C-alpha positions in Angstrom: -9.6 257.6 104.2 -9.8 254.2 102.5 -13.6 254.4 101.9 -13.4 257.2 99.4 -10.9 255.5 96.9 -13.0 252.3 97.1 -16.1 254.1 96.1 -14.3 255.8 93.3 -13.1 252.5 91.9 -16.6 251.0 92.1 -18.0 254.0 90.2 -15.2 253.6 87.5 -16.0 249.9 87.1 -19.7 250.7 86.7 -19.0 253.4 84.1 -16.7 251.0 82.3 -19.3 248.2 82.2 -22.0 250.6 81.0 -19.5 251.9 78.4 -18.8 248.4 77.1 -22.4 247.3 77.1 -23.6 250.4 75.1 -20.7 249.9 72.7 -21.5 246.2 72.1 -25.3 246.4 72.1 -26.8 249.3 70.2 -29.1 251.7 72.2 -32.7 252.2 71.4 -33.8 255.0 69.1 -36.4 256.5 71.7 -35.5 260.0 72.7 -34.4 260.3 76.3 -33.7 263.4 78.3 -30.0 263.3 79.3 -27.9 265.4 81.5 -24.6 267.1 80.4 -22.4 264.3 82.0 -24.4 261.6 80.3 -24.2 263.4 77.0 -20.4 263.3 77.3 -20.4 259.6 78.1 -22.7 258.9 75.1 -20.5 260.9 72.7 -17.5 258.7 73.7 -19.7 255.6 73.3 -20.7 256.8 69.8 -17.0 257.2 68.8 -16.3 253.8 70.2 -19.2 252.3 68.2 -17.8 253.9 65.1 -14.4 252.4 65.6 -16.0 249.0 66.2 -18.1 249.3 63.0 -14.9 250.2 61.0 -13.3 246.9 62.1 -16.2 244.7 61.2 -15.9 241.0 61.8 -15.5 238.6 58.8 -18.4 236.5 57.7 -16.2 233.7 56.5 -12.7 232.4 57.4 -10.3 230.7 55.0 -7.9 228.2 56.5 -5.0 227.0 54.5 -3.9 223.8 56.2 -1.5 221.0 55.3 -4.4 218.7 54.4 -6.3 221.2 52.2 -8.4 224.3 52.0 -11.3 224.8 54.3 -13.9 227.6 54.5 -15.7 228.4 57.8 -18.7 230.5 58.4 -18.7 232.7 61.5 -22.0 232.2 63.4 -21.3 234.3 66.5 -19.3 237.4 65.7 -17.3 238.9 68.5 -16.2 242.5 68.3 -12.8 244.0 68.8 -13.7 245.4 72.2 -15.1 242.3 73.7 -12.5 240.1 72.1 -9.9 241.3 74.7 -11.9 240.0 77.6 -10.6 236.9 79.4 -13.9 235.1 78.9 -13.7 235.5 75.1 -10.0 234.4 75.0 -10.8 231.4 77.1 -13.7 230.5 74.7 -11.3 230.4 71.8 -9.2 227.8 73.7 -12.3 225.6 74.5 -13.4 223.4 71.6 -17.0 223.1 72.9 -17.5 226.9 72.9 -15.4 227.6 69.8 -17.3 225.0 67.8 -20.5 227.0 68.3 -18.9 230.1 67.0 -17.9 228.7 63.6 -19.3 226.2 61.1 -17.6 224.3 58.3 -18.9 225.3 54.9 -16.7 223.2 52.7 -13.4 221.3 52.8 -11.2 220.7 49.8 -8.5 218.0 50.6 -5.3 217.7 48.7 -4.5 214.6 46.7 -2.5 212.6 49.3 -5.2 212.9 52.0 -7.3 210.3 50.1 -4.4 207.8 50.3 -4.2 208.3 54.1 -7.6 206.7 54.6 -6.8 203.8 52.3 -3.4 202.8 53.7 -3.0 204.0 57.3 0.3 202.4 58.1 2.1 203.9 55.1 0.8 207.5 55.6 4.3 208.9 56.4 5.7 207.4 53.2 2.7 208.6 51.2 2.8 212.1 52.6 6.5 212.3 51.5 5.8 211.1 47.9 2.3 212.1 46.9 2.3 215.8 48.0 2.9 217.5 44.7 -0.4 219.3 44.7 0.0 220.3 48.4 3.5 221.5 47.8 2.5 223.6 44.8 -0.5 225.1 46.7 1.6 225.9 49.8 4.2 227.5 47.6 1.6 229.7 46.0 0.2 230.7 49.5 3.7 231.6 50.7 4.2 233.8 47.7 0.8 235.4 48.1 -0.7 233.9 44.9 -4.2 232.6 44.6 -4.0 229.4 42.6 -6.7 228.2 40.2 -7.7 225.5 42.7 -8.3 228.1 45.5 -10.2 230.4 43.1 -12.5 227.6 41.9 -13.0 226.5 45.6 -14.0 230.0 46.6 -16.3 230.5 43.6 -18.2 227.4 44.5 -18.6 228.1 48.2 -18.8 231.9 48.7 -22.2 233.5 48.4 -22.8 236.1 45.8 -22.6 239.6 47.2 -25.4 242.2 46.7 -25.1 245.9 46.2 -26.0 246.7 49.8 -23.7 244.2 51.5 -20.4 242.7 50.5 -18.8 239.5 51.6 -16.1 239.8 54.3 -13.6 237.0 54.5 -10.7 236.5 57.0 -7.4 235.4 55.5 -4.1 234.8 57.4 -1.7 236.1 54.7 -1.7 239.7 53.5 -0.4 238.9 50.0 -2.9 236.1 49.6 -5.7 238.5 50.6 -4.6 241.0 47.9 -4.7 238.3 45.2 -8.1 237.1 46.4 -9.4 240.6 46.3 -8.1 241.0 42.7 -9.9 237.8 41.7 -13.2 238.6 43.6 -13.9 242.3 43.6 -17.0 241.8 45.8 -15.0 240.1 48.6 -13.4 242.3 51.3 -10.5 240.5 53.0 -9.5 241.0 56.6 -6.1 239.8 57.9 -4.5 239.6 61.3 -2.8 242.9 60.7 -6.2 244.7 60.2 -8.3 242.8 62.7 -7.4 241.2 66.0 -10.6 239.3 66.0 -9.8 237.6 62.7 -6.3 236.7 64.0 -7.7 235.1 67.2 -10.4 233.2 65.2 -7.9 231.8 62.7 -5.7 230.8 65.6 -8.6 228.9 67.1 -9.4 227.2 63.8 -5.7 226.1 63.5 -5.8 224.8 67.0 -9.1 222.8 66.7 -8.9 221.9 62.9 -8.4 218.2 63.6 -11.7 218.1 65.5 -13.7 220.6 63.3 -12.9 218.8 60.1 -14.8 215.6 60.6 -13.5 214.0 57.4 -10.1 213.5 58.9 -9.0 211.1 61.6 -6.7 211.7 64.5 -3.1 212.2 63.4 -3.8 213.0 59.8 -3.0 216.6 60.1 0.3 215.9 62.0 1.3 213.4 59.4 0.5 215.6 56.5 2.2 218.5 58.2 5.4 216.4 58.6 5.5 215.3 55.0 4.7 218.7 53.6 7.2 220.4 55.9 10.0 218.1 54.7 9.0 218.7 51.0 8.8 222.4 51.4 12.1 222.6 53.2 13.7 220.3 50.6 12.5 222.6 47.8 13.8 225.7 49.6 17.2 224.1 50.2 17.6 223.0 46.6 20.0 225.1 44.6 21.4 225.6 41.2 25.1 224.6 40.8 25.7 227.3 38.3 23.9 230.0 40.4 24.9 229.2 44.0 26.5 232.1 45.9 26.4 230.5 49.4 29.8 228.9 48.8 31.2 232.2 47.8 30.0 233.7 51.1 31.6 230.9 53.1 34.8 230.9 51.1 35.4 234.6 51.5 34.7 234.4 55.2 37.2 231.6 55.6 39.7 233.4 53.5 39.5 236.6 55.7 39.9 234.5 58.8 42.8 232.6 57.4 44.6 235.8 56.5 44.4 236.9 60.1 45.4 233.5 61.5 48.3 233.1 59.1 49.6 236.6 59.8 49.6 236.1 63.6 51.1 232.6 63.3 53.8 233.8 60.9 54.8 236.5 63.3 55.0 233.9 66.1 57.2 231.7 63.9 59.5 234.7 63.1 59.8 235.5 66.8 60.4 232.0 67.8 62.9 230.9 65.1 64.8 234.2 65.4 66.2 233.1 68.7 68.2 230.5 66.6 68.6 232.4 63.3 67.9 236.1 63.7 69.5 237.2 60.4 66.9 235.3 58.3 64.2 237.9 59.1 66.0 240.7 57.2 66.8 238.5 54.2 63.3 236.9 53.7 60.4 239.3 54.2 57.5 237.2 53.0 55.8 235.3 55.8 55.0 232.1 53.9 58.4 232.0 52.3 60.0 232.5 55.8 58.1 229.6 57.2 59.2 227.4 54.3 62.9 228.5 54.8 62.7 227.7 58.5 61.2 224.3 57.7 64.0 223.6 55.2 67.0 224.9 57.2 66.0 223.7 60.7 69.4 223.7 62.5 71.7 226.3 60.9 74.7 224.2 61.5 73.4 221.5 59.1 73.1 224.0 56.2 75.8 223.2 53.6 76.5 224.2 50.0 74.9 221.0 48.7 71.5 222.4 49.7 72.0 225.7 47.7 69.8 224.7 44.8 67.0 223.4 47.0 67.1 226.6 49.0 67.1 228.7 45.8 63.9 226.8 44.7 62.2 227.9 47.9 63.0 231.6 47.3 61.8 231.6 43.7 65.1 230.4 42.1 67.0 233.5 43.4 70.6 232.3 44.0 71.6 235.6 45.4 69.2 235.3 48.3 70.1 231.7 48.8 73.9 232.5 49.0 73.2 235.4 51.4 71.2 233.0 53.6 74.2 230.5 53.5 76.6 233.2 54.5 74.4 234.5 57.3 74.1 231.0 58.7 77.8 230.7 58.9 78.2 233.9 60.9 74.9 233.9 62.8 74.7 235.5 66.2 71.7 233.2 67.3 71.9 230.8 70.1 71.7 227.1 69.9 68.5 225.4 71.0 67.8 221.8 72.1 66.3 219.1 69.9 62.9 219.2 71.6 62.6 222.9 71.2 63.6 222.7 67.5 61.0 220.0 67.0 58.3 222.2 68.3 59.4 225.2 66.2 59.5 223.0 63.1 56.0 221.5 63.8 54.6 225.0 64.2 56.3 226.1 60.9 54.8 223.0 59.2 51.3 224.1 60.4 51.8 227.6 59.1 53.0 226.3 55.7 50.0 224.0 55.4 47.7 226.9 56.2 49.4 229.0 53.6 49.0 226.3 51.0 45.3 225.8 51.9 44.8 229.6 51.6 46.2 229.5 48.0 43.9 226.6 47.1 40.9 228.4 48.6 41.7 231.6 46.7 41.9 229.6 43.4 38.5 228.0 44.3 37.0 231.4 45.0 38.3 232.8 41.7 36.8 229.8 39.8 33.5 230.1 41.6 33.3 233.8 41.0 33.9 233.3 37.3 30.8 231.0 37.2 28.4 232.9 39.5 29.4 236.5 38.9 31.9 236.8 36.0 31.1 240.4 35.2 31.4 241.6 38.7 34.7 239.7 39.2 36.1 241.1 35.9 35.2 244.7 37.0 36.5 244.9 40.6 38.2 241.6 41.2 37.2 238.3 42.7 37.9 239.1 46.4 36.2 242.5 46.5 33.2 241.2 44.5 32.9 238.2 46.9 33.0 240.6 49.9 30.2 242.6 48.3 28.1 239.5 47.8 28.8 238.3 51.4 27.9 241.7 52.9 24.7 241.9 50.9 23.7 238.3 51.8 23.4 237.0 48.2 23.9 238.0 44.6 20.2 238.6 44.3 20.2 241.1 47.2 23.2 242.9 45.8 21.5 243.2 42.4 18.5 244.8 44.1 20.6 247.5 45.9 20.8 250.9 44.2 24.3 252.3 43.4 24.2 254.6 46.4 23.8 251.6 48.7 26.6 249.6 47.0 28.9 252.6 47.4 28.7 252.6 51.2 28.4 248.8 51.8 30.8 248.1 54.7 30.8 251.6 56.1 27.5 251.5 58.0 29.0 252.5 61.3 30.6 255.6 59.8 27.4 256.4 58.0 25.2 256.2 61.2 27.9 258.1 63.2 27.8 260.9 60.5 24.0 261.0 60.6 24.0 261.2 64.4 26.6 263.9 64.6 25.5 265.6 61.4 28.9 265.3 59.8 30.1 264.2 56.4 28.9 260.8 55.2 31.5 258.2 54.0 32.4 258.2 50.4 33.1 254.5 50.1 33.0 251.2 52.0 34.2 247.9 50.7 35.0 249.5 47.3 37.9 251.2 48.9 39.9 248.0 48.5 39.5 248.2 44.7 42.5 249.3 42.7 40.6 252.1 41.0 40.1 254.0 44.3 43.8 253.8 45.0 44.8 255.0 41.6 42.5 258.0 41.7 43.6 261.4 43.1 42.5 262.6 46.5 40.0 265.0 45.0 38.5 262.4 42.7 38.2 259.4 45.1 34.6 260.2 45.9 33.7 260.7 42.3 35.3 257.5 41.1 33.8 255.5 43.9 30.3 256.8 42.9 31.0 255.8 39.3 32.4 252.5 40.3 29.4 251.7 42.5 27.1 252.4 39.5 29.0 250.0 37.3 29.1 247.3 40.1 25.3 247.6 40.4 24.9 247.1 36.6 27.4 244.1 36.6 25.6 242.4 39.5 22.2 242.7 37.8 23.6 241.3 34.6 25.2 238.4 36.4 22.0 237.6 38.4 19.5 237.8 35.7 21.4 236.5 32.6 21.1 232.9 31.6 24.6 232.3 30.2 27.6 233.8 32.1 29.9 236.0 30.1 32.6 238.5 30.8 31.8 240.8 27.8 29.9 243.3 29.9 32.4 243.2 32.7 35.3 244.1 30.3 33.2 246.9 28.8 32.4 248.3 32.3 36.0 248.0 33.4 37.1 249.9 30.3 34.6 252.6 31.1 36.1 253.0 34.6 39.6 253.2 33.1 38.5 255.9 30.7 36.9 257.8 33.5 40.1 257.7 35.5 41.9 259.1 32.4 39.2 261.8 32.1 39.8 262.9 35.7 43.6 262.9 35.1 43.9 264.4 31.6 40.5 265.4 30.5 40.2 262.9 27.6 36.5 262.3 26.7 35.3 258.8 27.6 33.0 256.7 25.5 29.3 256.9 26.2 27.6 254.1 28.1 25.2 253.4 25.2 28.1 252.8 22.8 30.0 250.6 25.3 26.9 248.4 26.0 26.2 248.1 22.3 29.7 246.9 21.5 29.5 244.4 24.3 26.2 243.1 23.1 27.5 242.8 19.5 30.5 240.8 20.8 28.1 238.4 22.7 25.9 237.9 19.6 29.0 237.3 17.5 30.2 234.6 19.9 26.8 233.0 19.7 26.9 232.9 15.9 30.4 231.4 16.0 29.3 228.7 18.4 26.4 228.0 16.0 28.8 227.7 13.1 31.0 225.3 15.1 28.0 223.2 15.9 27.1 223.0 12.2 30.6 221.9 11.3 30.5 219.2 13.9 27.1 218.0 12.8 27.8 218.0 9.0 27.8 214.2 8.8 24.4 214.0 10.4 23.1 216.6 8.0 24.4 214.6 5.0 22.7 211.5 6.3 19.5 213.5 6.8 19.7 214.9 3.3 20.1 211.4 1.8 17.1 210.2 3.7 15.1 213.2 2.5 16.1 212.5 -1.1 15.0 208.9 -0.8 11.7 209.9 0.7 11.1 212.4 -2.1 11.8 209.8 -4.7 9.3 207.5 -3.0 6.7 210.3 -2.9 7.2 211.0 -6.6 6.7 207.4 -7.5 3.5 207.2 -5.4 2.2 210.4 -7.0 2.9 209.0 -10.5 1.1 205.8 -9.7 -1.9 207.8 -8.3 -2.0 209.9 -11.4 -2.0 206.9 -13.7 -4.8 205.3 -11.7 -6.8 208.5 -12.0 -6.2 208.7 -15.7 -7.3 205.1 -16.2 -10.5 205.7 -14.2 -11.2 208.9 -16.3 -10.7 207.0 -19.6 -13.1 204.3 -18.4 -15.7 206.9 -17.4 -15.3 208.7 -20.7 -15.8 205.5 -22.7 -18.9 204.7 -20.8 -20.2 208.3 -21.2 -19.5 208.2 -24.9 -21.6 205.0 -25.4 -24.5 206.4 -23.5 -24.3 209.7 -25.5 -24.4 207.7 -28.8 -27.7 206.1 -27.8 -29.3 209.3 -26.7 -28.1 211.3 -29.7 -30.1 209.3 -32.3 -33.3 211.2 -32.0 -31.8 214.7 -31.9 -30.1 214.0 -35.3 -33.4 213.4 -37.0 -34.7 216.6 -35.5 -31.7 218.4 -36.8 -32.4 217.1 -40.4 -35.9 218.2 -40.1 -34.7 221.6 -39.0 -32.3 221.8 -41.9 -35.0 221.1 -44.4 -37.3 223.7 -42.9 -34.5 226.2 -43.1 -33.9 225.5 -46.8 -37.6 226.0 -47.6 -37.5 229.4 -46.0 -34.5 230.4 -48.1 -36.3 229.4 -51.3 -39.4 231.5 -50.4 -37.2 234.5 -49.7 -35.5 234.2 -53.2 -38.9 234.1 -54.9 
């Protein structure tokens, strides 16, 4: 029973080997008589050969390393079928075998690599300071842009393609491959996404680049990689103080967490202090104010009329509430507690009050930060809701890229996916529900006003993200449009058109710019007067110089005219005699005519 399966496995292995051999090595063109089974096998082999031909191996490989650009020529080209064999995978790991598969055509080092060979013991310092070219090149590569250095490097080293055959080059990055293809139409680029062979070959070059590039010494690549990594990370971490939204994301997260913590702690203070003074809960409803009152009163027996004004200051200068607290303390039904218990209650109340004060300061900081980063969005829907939108999107840039339909349901992803799964109604609003406009709208118009508000939020976020100078003019115009739309839903009054509203906002911004320009002129009037005086002096000097030049020219002309007059007098002596002779001849002719 076991012999038959073994024979079947052996036959399958033989067929698979024959299948791979015929796929890798093309068969001869001599006609052979084949059976029906062999014809089926060869048709499959033909299809496999076609797929192998479609994924042709690259002729050259471009490696963008931390030390520079290097171009390798592929000598032995493995195919996509044989590349999956263990022997081929092991050959990529072995330097002796992999070195025979590729050959270095050219290597273009960056600037700081030359310093590495001159001063070996300062290479870390040099890599950190002299890597401007490397940083700019690696930024271009990460953005998928072919720099002028890379284009000139490829122009010098790539062979010119013919009409019959084009040059195939393997590149690691897809975006960089597209930009190279745009610069060199005759070059076909293969990436790791389109060819597994190219991916494995580039992986092998990256592994053995320190040995393949003989211009480098041991440790140069690691040192350059360290310096370039620090520089690249430093450039990524750098931010603009005026355009930083990361602090907004952190501030709104802490604010939400503080609201939950203060609420739970305040309820615990109420419950704990109510054992001593239960009537205070009904008189003071605000949590923060209750904690301050408990911190001020402490033991109700010590509360006297001398503390009335201080107690009124805690409850917003309301003497009625202060007197009611005094009366309730005299007739309170609460029990007396020991000194240690009171100390713990007061310590916890102090912590709640400090958290409440910090929450107020954090809210003021968030308002200030939103007025700098996203003033129009904050003016439209408020600082807290705008900060929540930015936090949920990840950044102001991401929020500006979202369409209005996505902004409308931000924060309601669970409800959206549940509705799509159950084929129910999708949510009408997410985080925008906390805006005052949604609460003021009627039940029938909540979806309509949320759609309109999301549209205006999308416009405001784009203006905030892409404008150079922050301004609230567009935010006020958009808020006025939402107000008019609410009135339209309520009474039917026609709102202003978007074109008119945006034009008025733009005119107001331009007017502010002109006013600022006039103010600058008023401030700089003294400098202008000084400049005018200097210009007048310079003009006077120029006039004097011009007069002197004219006088010199006139004197030169007079001298030339005198010299020319003297020479003319000498030369005009003979022509005068001729003229007399001509006059006599003319008079003789006249006498003859009279006769």
